[in-house]
Structures are given as structure tokens and as C-alpha cells.
C-alpha positions in Angstrom: 0.0 0.0 0.0 1.3 3.4 -1.0 2.0 6.0 1.6 0.2 9.4 1.4 1.4 13.0 1.8 0.3 16.4 2.8 2.0 19.0 0.6 1.5 22.5 2.1 2.7 25.9 0.9 2.2 28.7 3.4 2.7 32.4 3.7 2.8 33.4 7.4 1.6 37.0 8.1 1.9 36.9 11.9 4.7 34.6 13.2 3.9 35.3 16.8 0.3 34.0 16.3 1.4 31.1 14.1 3.9 29.9 16.7 1.0 28.4 18.8 -0.1 26.3 15.8 3.5 25.0 15.5 3.7 24.3 19.2 0.5 22.2 19.2 0.5 20.4 15.8 3.1 17.8 16.8 0.8 16.0 19.2 -1.9 15.7 16.5 0.6 14.6 13.9 2.1 12.0 16.3 -1.4 10.6 16.9 -1.7 9.8 13.2 1.9 8.6 12.7 2.8 11.6 10.5 6.5 12.2 9.7 7.9 15.6 8.5 9.9 15.1 5.3 10.1 18.9 4.6 9.5 21.6 7.2 10.5 25.0 5.9 14.0 25.1 4.7 15.8 26.6 1.8 14.0 26.5 -1.5 14.2 28.0 -4.9 11.1 28.4 -7.2 12.0 27.5 -10.7 8.6 27.4 -12.3 5.2 28.8 -11.3 4.4 30.5 -8.1 5.5 29.8 -4.5 4.9 30.7 -0.9 7.5 31.4 1.7 7.2 28.1 3.6 6.8 24.5 2.3 5.9 21.5 4.3 5.6 17.8 3.4 4.2 15.3 5.8 4.2 11.5 5.2 1.4 9.2 6.5 1.1 5.5 6.3 -1.8 5.7 3.8 -4.3 8.0 2.2 -7.1 7.1 4.7 -4.9 8.1 7.6 -3.8 11.4 5.9 -7.5 12.3 5.4 -8.5 11.2 8.9 -5.8 13.5 10.4 -7.0 16.5 8.5 -10.6 15.9 9.2 -10.1 15.2 12.9 -11.6 17.6 15.4 -8.1 18.0 16.9 -6.6 19.2 13.6 -9.6 21.3 12.6 -9.1 23.2 15.9 -5.5 23.9 14.8 -6.8 25.0 11.3 -8.9 27.6 13.1 -5.9 28.6 15.2 -3.6 29.2 12.3 -6.0 30.6 9.7 -5.9 34.2 11.1 -2.1 34.2 10.9 -1.4 32.6 7.5 -2.6 31.8 4.0 -1.8 28.6 2.2 -2.5 25.7 0.0 -2.7 22.1 1.1 -2.9 19.0 -1.1 -3.5 15.5 0.4 -2.2 13.0 -2.1 -1.6 9.3 -2.5 2.0 8.2 -2.9 3.2 6.1 -5.8 4.7 2.6 -5.3 4.6 1.4 -8.9 7.4 0.8 -11.3 10.0 3.5 -11.8 11.4 4.7 -15.1 14.3 2.6 -16.3 13.4 -0.4 -14.0 
């Protein structure tokens, strides 16, 4: 079964307000077995548009990734971060099929 991912691109308008979201999201993500693969960091946009912060979380499967987002615990965090940021979030199935050249 393929893993699943949250791919988030975020612009933070008020870091002081956003810090509480950061402080509290770890407990929710741990509850769903999420693992940060990308959490901010240096980046360079080569095509299209970008935001100032990029995050990729890995989940064991698509159902778990959706359950985490839809959980009351995470929806409380969405309400907490929304006044302080604007972003895009995609929840996507991973790919575990054949790779080019294999």
C-alpha cells in the first residue's frame, strides 16, 4: 500500500500568532503517525508561483492522511492558524509502482 502525503505551501503573516499552531501540531501529527519530510528550509522556485514556507508530511496511507486532516483535533488547529497565515494544502496518494528505467 502506498504512503500518502500532505503538501503544504504557506505564507505566514503573523509569526507570533502562528507559533502556537507550530507548538501544538506535533501531538496531533504523532497521533496519526505523521512524519515531517520537509519543514520549511531553503528553497528556490524554478517554475510557477511559490509561498514562503513549504511542508511535506508523510502518512502510512491515504485514509490516515485524510483522517488526520478531518479530525476535530486538527480542525481546531486550522482555526488557530488561519488568522495568521494563508496557504495551499494537497493531500495525495504516494506512488509505489514501477520507476522509469526499472
